[in-house]
One Martini backbone bead per residue (centre of mass of N, CA, C, O) as a GRO file, in nm:
protein
   71
    1UNK     BB    1   0.059   0.062  -0.023
    2UNK     BB    2   0.300   0.261   0.012
    3UNK     BB    3   0.418   0.240  -0.274
    4UNK     BB    4   0.170   0.322  -0.437
    5UNK     BB    5   0.130   0.601  -0.310
    6UNK     BB    6   0.426   0.704  -0.355
    7UNK     BB    7   0.410   0.682  -0.662
    8UNK     BB    8   0.166   0.869  -0.715
    9UNK     BB    9   0.308   1.119  -0.582
   10UNK     BB   10   0.600   1.107  -0.718
   11UNK     BB   11   0.501   1.194  -1.012
   12UNK     BB   12   0.485   1.462  -0.919
   13UNK     BB   13   0.601   1.762  -0.970
   14UNK     BB   14   0.819   1.854  -0.702
   15UNK     BB   15   0.769   1.575  -0.547
   16UNK     BB   16   0.927   1.423  -0.296
   17UNK     BB   17   0.991   1.204  -0.055
   18UNK     BB   18   0.974   1.403   0.186
   19UNK     BB   19   0.699   1.523   0.114
   20UNK     BB   20   0.539   1.266   0.103
   21UNK     BB   21   0.583   1.186   0.402
   22UNK     BB   22   0.468   1.438   0.527
   23UNK     BB   23   0.176   1.400   0.401
   24UNK     BB   24   0.146   1.077   0.520
   25UNK     BB   25   0.198   1.061   0.822
   26UNK     BB   26  -0.096   1.071   0.953
   27UNK     BB   27  -0.167   0.774   0.847
   28UNK     BB   28   0.025   0.637   1.095
   29UNK     BB   29  -0.094   0.698   1.384
   30UNK     BB   30  -0.295   0.419   1.403
   31UNK     BB   31  -0.048   0.248   1.404
   32UNK     BB   32   0.191   0.058   1.442
   33UNK     BB   33   0.522   0.101   1.459
   34UNK     BB   34   0.607  -0.108   1.251
   35UNK     BB   35   0.403  -0.043   1.034
   36UNK     BB   36   0.478   0.254   1.004
   37UNK     BB   37   0.767   0.208   0.905
   38UNK     BB   38   0.703   0.038   0.664
   39UNK     BB   39   0.529   0.246   0.521
   40UNK     BB   40   0.738   0.474   0.498
   41UNK     BB   41   0.940   0.306   0.334
   42UNK     BB   42   0.742   0.264   0.097
   43UNK     BB   43   0.694   0.565   0.031
   44UNK     BB   44   0.989   0.634  -0.024
   45UNK     BB   45   1.047   0.429  -0.260
   46UNK     BB   46   0.801   0.507  -0.428
   47UNK     BB   47   0.891   0.804  -0.475
   48UNK     BB   48   1.158   0.744  -0.611
   49UNK     BB   49   1.027   0.590  -0.854
   50UNK     BB   50   0.825   0.813  -0.940
   51UNK     BB   51   1.049   1.022  -1.031
   52UNK     BB   52   1.154   0.823  -1.266
   53UNK     BB   53   0.904   0.789  -1.448
   54UNK     BB   54   0.919   1.074  -1.606
   55UNK     BB   55   1.221   1.020  -1.735
   56UNK     BB   56   1.227   0.760  -1.899
   57UNK     BB   57   1.071   0.829  -2.167
   58UNK     BB   58   1.286   1.078  -2.231
   59UNK     BB   59   1.585   0.976  -2.177
   60UNK     BB   60   1.628   1.171  -1.915
   61UNK     BB   61   1.692   1.286  -1.597
   62UNK     BB   62   1.494   1.551  -1.572
   63UNK     BB   63   1.225   1.536  -1.779
   64UNK     BB   64   1.301   1.747  -1.991
   65UNK     BB   65   1.324   1.920  -2.323
   66UNK     BB   66   1.497   2.177  -2.319
   67UNK     BB   67   1.811   2.074  -2.330
   68UNK     BB   68   1.806   1.963  -2.626
   69UNK     BB   69   1.799   2.276  -2.759
   70UNK     BB   70   2.061   2.337  -2.632
   71UNK     BB   71   2.416   2.398  -2.679
   0.00000   0.00000   0.00000
């Protein structure tokens, strides 16, 4: 669940793993401590993968097409 939600939010431009964890931290308040840490780890790694999802189809690391046309 954490990886899926982290990937969904991590795909958004400008939202990194730290921002994703800070937005979804209240969702872990009612969980057990071990479950909450596992959930936060899943959110973090999902957000890391989600950030790379937008740059892979463009075949360049930043995800934008502007620097292809610059000298």
